[in-house]
PyMOL Python script that loads the backbone (N, CA, C, O; Angstrom):
from pymol import cmd

cmd.read_pdbstr("""\
ATOM      1  N   MET A   1      43.868 153.477 124.611  1.00  0.00           N
ATOM      2  CA  MET A   1      45.842 154.087 124.867  1.00  0.00           C
ATOM      3  C   MET A   1      45.662 155.523 124.829  1.00  0.00           C
ATOM      4  O   MET A   1      45.104 156.275 124.029  1.00  0.00           O
ATOM      5  N   ASN A   2      46.405 155.729 126.115  1.00  0.00           N
ATOM      6  CA  ASN A   2      46.835 157.146 126.279  1.00  0.00           C
ATOM      7  C   ASN A   2      47.510 157.801 125.722  1.00  0.00           C
ATOM      8  O   ASN A   2      48.625 157.495 126.145  1.00  0.00           O
ATOM      9  N   ARG A   3      47.650 158.758 124.811  1.00  0.00           N
ATOM     10  CA  ARG A   3      48.589 159.375 123.763  1.00  0.00           C
ATOM     11  C   ARG A   3      48.939 160.549 123.999  1.00  0.00           C
ATOM     12  O   ARG A   3      49.460 161.241 123.124  1.00  0.00           O
ATOM     13  N   ASN A   4      48.676 161.056 125.437  1.00  0.00           N
ATOM     14  CA  ASN A   4      48.949 162.468 126.148  1.00  0.00           C
ATOM     15  C   ASN A   4      50.109 161.875 127.059  1.00  0.00           C
ATOM     16  O   ASN A   4      49.674 161.170 127.969  1.00  0.00           O
ATOM     17  N   ARG A   5      51.408 162.000 127.014  1.00  0.00           N
ATOM     18  CA  ARG A   5      52.190 162.072 127.635  1.00  0.00           C
ATOM     19  C   ARG A   5      52.285 163.315 128.935  1.00  0.00           C
ATOM     20  O   ARG A   5      52.246 163.256 130.164  1.00  0.00           O
ATOM     21  N   HIS A   6      52.403 164.243 128.096  1.00  0.00           N
ATOM     22  CA  HIS A   6      52.390 165.676 129.092  1.00  0.00           C
ATOM     23  C   HIS A   6      51.255 166.429 128.839  1.00  0.00           C
ATOM     24  O   HIS A   6      50.678 166.579 127.762  1.00  0.00           O
ATOM     25  N   THR A   7      51.007 166.855 129.845  1.00  0.00           N
ATOM     26  CA  THR A   7      49.773 167.789 130.356  1.00  0.00           C
ATOM     27  C   THR A   7      49.963 169.468 129.499  1.00  0.00           C
ATOM     28  O   THR A   7      51.047 169.785 129.010  1.00  0.00           O
ATOM     29  N   GLU A   8      49.013 170.183 129.455  1.00  0.00           N
ATOM     30  CA  GLU A   8      49.348 171.351 128.604  1.00  0.00           C
ATOM     31  C   GLU A   8      50.326 172.139 129.685  1.00  0.00           C
ATOM     32  O   GLU A   8      51.216 172.795 129.145  1.00  0.00           O
ATOM     33  N   ALA A   9      50.292 172.168 131.045  1.00  0.00           N
ATOM     34  CA  ALA A   9      50.988 172.732 131.754  1.00  0.00           C
ATOM     35  C   ALA A   9      52.430 172.690 131.435  1.00  0.00           C
ATOM     36  O   ALA A   9      53.221 173.600 131.188  1.00  0.00           O
ATOM     37  N   GLN A  10      52.611 171.126 131.513  1.00  0.00           N
ATOM     38  CA  GLN A  10      54.281 170.749 131.379  1.00  0.00           C
ATOM     39  C   GLN A  10      54.502 171.271 129.870  1.00  0.00           C
ATOM     40  O   GLN A  10      55.616 171.754 129.672  1.00  0.00           O
ATOM     41  N   ILE A  11      53.596 171.249 128.747  1.00  0.00           N
ATOM     42  CA  ILE A  11      54.167 171.287 127.636  1.00  0.00           C
ATOM     43  C   ILE A  11      54.189 173.339 127.978  1.00  0.00           C
ATOM     44  O   ILE A  11      55.238 173.737 127.473  1.00  0.00           O
ATOM     45  N   ILE A  12      53.715 174.076 128.364  1.00  0.00           N
ATOM     46  CA  ILE A  12      53.703 175.447 128.215  1.00  0.00           C
ATOM     47  C   ILE A  12      55.066 175.570 128.965  1.00  0.00           C
ATOM     48  O   ILE A  12      55.904 176.355 128.521  1.00  0.00           O
ATOM     49  N   THR A  13      55.364 174.727 130.238  1.00  0.00           N
ATOM     50  CA  THR A  13      56.922 175.061 130.769  1.00  0.00           C
ATOM     51  C   THR A  13      57.893 174.898 129.826  1.00  0.00           C
ATOM     52  O   THR A  13      58.715 175.800 129.671  1.00  0.00           O
ATOM     53  N   ILE A  14      57.943 173.873 129.150  1.00  0.00           N
ATOM     54  CA  ILE A  14      58.659 173.044 128.002  1.00  0.00           C
ATOM     55  C   ILE A  14      58.912 174.362 126.928  1.00  0.00           C
ATOM     56  O   ILE A  14      60.086 174.600 126.645  1.00  0.00           O
ATOM     57  N   LEU A  15      58.324 174.834 126.596  1.00  0.00           N
ATOM     58  CA  LEU A  15      58.266 176.403 125.677  1.00  0.00           C
ATOM     59  C   LEU A  15      58.815 177.572 126.161  1.00  0.00           C
ATOM     60  O   LEU A  15      59.317 178.501 125.528  1.00  0.00           O
ATOM     61  N   LYS A  16      58.624 177.390 127.682  1.00  0.00           N
ATOM     62  CA  LYS A  16      58.885 178.697 127.835  1.00  0.00           C
ATOM     63  C   LYS A  16      60.519 178.650 128.057  1.00  0.00           C
ATOM     64  O   LYS A  16      61.316 179.577 127.912  1.00  0.00           O
ATOM     65  N   ALA A  17      60.754 177.402 128.421  1.00  0.00           N
ATOM     66  CA  ALA A  17      62.180 176.892 128.452  1.00  0.00           C
ATOM     67  C   ALA A  17      62.875 177.414 126.912  1.00  0.00           C
ATOM     68  O   ALA A  17      63.934 178.026 126.770  1.00  0.00           O
ATOM     69  N   HIS A  18      62.150 177.072 126.100  1.00  0.00           N
ATOM     70  CA  HIS A  18      62.555 177.408 124.826  1.00  0.00           C
ATOM     71  C   HIS A  18      62.596 179.029 124.520  1.00  0.00           C
ATOM     72  O   HIS A  18      63.586 179.487 123.949  1.00  0.00           O
ATOM     73  N   GLU A  19      61.917 179.566 124.762  1.00  0.00           N
ATOM     74  CA  GLU A  19      61.583 181.234 124.973  1.00  0.00           C
ATOM     75  C   GLU A  19      62.840 181.629 125.829  1.00  0.00           C
ATOM     76  O   GLU A  19      63.283 182.764 125.656  1.00  0.00           O
ATOM     77  N   ARG A  20      63.405 180.871 126.660  1.00  0.00           N
ATOM     78  CA  ARG A  20      64.461 181.467 127.349  1.00  0.00           C
ATOM     79  C   ARG A  20      65.836 181.301 126.965  1.00  0.00           C
ATOM     80  O   ARG A  20      66.835 181.764 127.515  1.00  0.00           O
ATOM     81  N   GLY A  21      65.736 180.470 125.796  1.00  0.00           N
ATOM     82  CA  GLY A  21      66.791 180.194 124.877  1.00  0.00           C
ATOM     83  C   GLY A  21      67.366 178.744 124.677  1.00  0.00           C
ATOM     84  O   GLY A  21      68.175 178.468 123.790  1.00  0.00           O
ATOM     85  N   ALA A  22      66.796 177.717 125.717  1.00  0.00           N
ATOM     86  CA  ALA A  22      67.354 176.444 125.475  1.00  0.00           C
ATOM     87  C   ALA A  22      66.783 175.868 123.811  1.00  0.00           C
ATOM     88  O   ALA A  22      65.682 176.139 123.334  1.00  0.00           O
ATOM     89  N   SER A  23      67.762 175.104 123.206  1.00  0.00           N
ATOM     90  CA  SER A  23      67.463 174.506 121.840  1.00  0.00           C
ATOM     91  C   SER A  23      66.488 173.357 122.012  1.00  0.00           C
ATOM     92  O   SER A  23      66.257 172.739 123.051  1.00  0.00           O
ATOM     93  N   VAL A  24      65.864 173.149 120.602  1.00  0.00           N
ATOM     94  CA  VAL A  24      64.980 172.534 120.730  1.00  0.00           C
ATOM     95  C   VAL A  24      65.165 170.857 120.803  1.00  0.00           C
ATOM     96  O   VAL A  24      64.401 169.936 121.091  1.00  0.00           O
ATOM     97  N   ILE A  25      66.798 170.957 120.324  1.00  0.00           N
ATOM     98  CA  ILE A  25      67.212 169.479 120.480  1.00  0.00           C
ATOM     99  C   ILE A  25      67.206 168.994 121.808  1.00  0.00           C
ATOM    100  O   ILE A  25      66.939 167.877 122.253  1.00  0.00           O
ATOM    101  N   GLU A  26      67.630 170.285 122.480  1.00  0.00           N
ATOM    102  CA  GLU A  26      68.077 169.680 124.283  1.00  0.00           C
ATOM    103  C   GLU A  26      66.875 169.644 124.956  1.00  0.00           C
ATOM    104  O   GLU A  26      66.980 169.050 126.029  1.00  0.00           O
ATOM    105  N   LEU A  27      65.532 170.154 124.664  1.00  0.00           N
ATOM    106  CA  LEU A  27      64.392 169.877 125.275  1.00  0.00           C
ATOM    107  C   LEU A  27      63.830 168.838 124.885  1.00  0.00           C
ATOM    108  O   LEU A  27      63.180 168.168 125.687  1.00  0.00           O
ATOM    109  N   ALA A  28      63.980 168.392 123.287  1.00  0.00           N
ATOM    110  CA  ALA A  28      63.529 167.061 123.532  1.00  0.00           C
ATOM    111  C   ALA A  28      64.199 166.115 123.813  1.00  0.00           C
ATOM    112  O   ALA A  28      63.506 165.113 123.993  1.00  0.00           O
ATOM    113  N   ARG A  29      65.536 165.919 123.971  1.00  0.00           N
ATOM    114  CA  ARG A  29      66.036 164.876 124.521  1.00  0.00           C
ATOM    115  C   ARG A  29      65.857 164.962 126.025  1.00  0.00           C
ATOM    116  O   ARG A  29      65.533 163.886 126.527  1.00  0.00           O
ATOM    117  N   GLN A  30      65.974 165.862 126.769  1.00  0.00           N
ATOM    118  CA  GLN A  30      65.494 166.055 128.269  1.00  0.00           C
ATOM    119  C   GLN A  30      64.098 165.429 128.372  1.00  0.00           C
ATOM    120  O   GLN A  30      64.013 164.611 129.288  1.00  0.00           O
ATOM    121  N   HIS A  31      63.153 165.588 127.761  1.00  0.00           N
ATOM    122  CA  HIS A  31      61.849 165.489 127.722  1.00  0.00           C
ATOM    123  C   HIS A  31      61.264 164.111 127.209  1.00  0.00           C
ATOM    124  O   HIS A  31      60.132 163.709 127.475  1.00  0.00           O
ATOM    125  N   GLY A  32      62.233 163.421 126.405  1.00  0.00           N
ATOM    126  CA  GLY A  32      61.921 162.240 125.454  1.00  0.00           C
ATOM    127  C   GLY A  32      60.641 162.330 124.441  1.00  0.00           C
ATOM    128  O   GLY A  32      59.698 161.549 124.307  1.00  0.00           O
ATOM    129  N   VAL A  33      60.905 163.416 123.855  1.00  0.00           N
ATOM    130  CA  VAL A  33      60.023 163.742 122.833  1.00  0.00           C
ATOM    131  C   VAL A  33      60.900 163.742 121.427  1.00  0.00           C
ATOM    132  O   VAL A  33      62.128 163.809 121.481  1.00  0.00           O
ATOM    133  N   THR A  34      60.319 163.677 120.386  1.00  0.00           N
ATOM    134  CA  THR A  34      60.828 164.240 118.961  1.00  0.00           C
ATOM    135  C   THR A  34      60.646 165.864 119.098  1.00  0.00           C
ATOM    136  O   THR A  34      59.742 166.523 119.612  1.00  0.00           O
ATOM    137  N   GLU A  35      62.052 166.315 118.330  1.00  0.00           N
ATOM    138  CA  GLU A  35      61.762 167.647 117.837  1.00  0.00           C
ATOM    139  C   GLU A  35      60.442 168.160 116.979  1.00  0.00           C
ATOM    140  O   GLU A  35      60.087 169.335 116.887  1.00  0.00           O
ATOM    141  N   GLN A  36      59.913 167.224 116.481  1.00  0.00           N
ATOM    142  CA  GLN A  36      58.799 167.348 115.494  1.00  0.00           C
ATOM    143  C   GLN A  36      57.724 168.219 116.467  1.00  0.00           C
ATOM    144  O   GLN A  36      57.194 169.323 116.341  1.00  0.00           O
ATOM    145  N   ALA A  37      57.661 166.999 117.663  1.00  0.00           N
ATOM    146  CA  ALA A  37      56.655 167.438 118.847  1.00  0.00           C
ATOM    147  C   ALA A  37      56.924 168.598 119.164  1.00  0.00           C
ATOM    148  O   ALA A  37      55.836 169.138 119.365  1.00  0.00           O
ATOM    149  N   VAL A  38      57.764 169.348 119.340  1.00  0.00           N
ATOM    150  CA  VAL A  38      57.979 170.375 120.214  1.00  0.00           C
ATOM    151  C   VAL A  38      57.572 171.734 119.684  1.00  0.00           C
ATOM    152  O   VAL A  38      57.128 172.705 120.296  1.00  0.00           O
ATOM    153  N   TYR A  39      57.955 171.485 117.790  1.00  0.00           N
ATOM    154  CA  TYR A  39      57.789 172.523 116.971  1.00  0.00           C
ATOM    155  C   TYR A  39      55.791 172.599 116.637  1.00  0.00           C
ATOM    156  O   TYR A  39      55.109 173.530 116.209  1.00  0.00           O
ATOM    157  N   ARG A  40      55.435 171.310 117.028  1.00  0.00           N
ATOM    158  CA  ARG A  40      53.919 170.864 117.284  1.00  0.00           C
ATOM    159  C   ARG A  40      53.339 171.776 117.992  1.00  0.00           C
ATOM    160  O   ARG A  40      52.477 172.556 117.588  1.00  0.00           O
ATOM    161  N   TRP A  41      53.859 171.699 119.232  1.00  0.00           N
ATOM    162  CA  TRP A  41      53.423 172.344 120.342  1.00  0.00           C
ATOM    163  C   TRP A  41      53.494 173.483 120.408  1.00  0.00           C
ATOM    164  O   TRP A  41      52.837 174.108 121.240  1.00  0.00           O
ATOM    165  N   LYS A  42      54.448 174.163 119.406  1.00  0.00           N
ATOM    166  CA  LYS A  42      55.110 175.640 119.706  1.00  0.00           C
ATOM    167  C   LYS A  42      53.748 176.170 118.864  1.00  0.00           C
ATOM    168  O   LYS A  42      52.979 177.088 119.146  1.00  0.00           O
ATOM    169  N   ALA A  43      53.745 175.308 117.808  1.00  0.00           N
ATOM    170  CA  ALA A  43      52.314 175.740 116.752  1.00  0.00           C
ATOM    171  C   ALA A  43      51.398 175.992 117.338  1.00  0.00           C
ATOM    172  O   ALA A  43      50.967 177.134 117.177  1.00  0.00           O
ATOM    173  N   ARG A  44      50.580 174.975 118.392  1.00  0.00           N
ATOM    174  CA  ARG A  44      49.829 175.193 119.171  1.00  0.00           C
ATOM    175  C   ARG A  44      49.486 175.876 120.497  1.00  0.00           C
ATOM    176  O   ARG A  44      48.359 176.323 120.709  1.00  0.00           O
ATOM    177  N   TYR A  45      50.357 175.937 121.272  1.00  0.00           N
ATOM    178  CA  TYR A  45      50.782 176.247 122.696  1.00  0.00           C
ATOM    179  C   TYR A  45      51.332 177.745 122.261  1.00  0.00           C
ATOM    180  O   TYR A  45      50.964 178.747 122.874  1.00  0.00           O
ATOM    181  N   GLY A  46      51.811 177.774 121.678  1.00  0.00           N
ATOM    182  CA  GLY A  46      52.703 179.275 121.500  1.00  0.00           C
ATOM    183  C   GLY A  46      52.314 180.422 122.228  1.00  0.00           C
ATOM    184  O   GLY A  46      53.029 180.757 123.173  1.00  0.00           O
ATOM    185  N   GLY A  47      51.259 181.116 121.945  1.00  0.00           N
ATOM    186  CA  GLY A  47      50.686 182.296 122.217  1.00  0.00           C
ATOM    187  C   GLY A  47      50.299 182.045 123.764  1.00  0.00           C
ATOM    188  O   GLY A  47      50.095 183.091 124.381  1.00  0.00           O
ATOM    189  N   MET A  48      50.193 181.146 124.323  1.00  0.00           N
ATOM    190  CA  MET A  48      49.742 181.127 125.745  1.00  0.00           C
ATOM    191  C   MET A  48      50.683 181.408 126.857  1.00  0.00           C
ATOM    192  O   MET A  48      50.287 181.386 128.022  1.00  0.00           O
TER     193      MET A  48
END
""", "prot")
cmd.dss("prot")
cmd.show_as("cartoon", "prot")
cmd.util.cbc("prot")
cmd.orient("prot")
């Protein structure tokens, strides 16, 4: 079973949108993930 719905490139694009001012709630709704997933991605991929 494949658990990865988003590639690293997609995740980084989502995080860049957050840095530009989009809210976490808005991003989570647009991409079909939980808010916690966005924060987890931020912790893991935030420096890229």
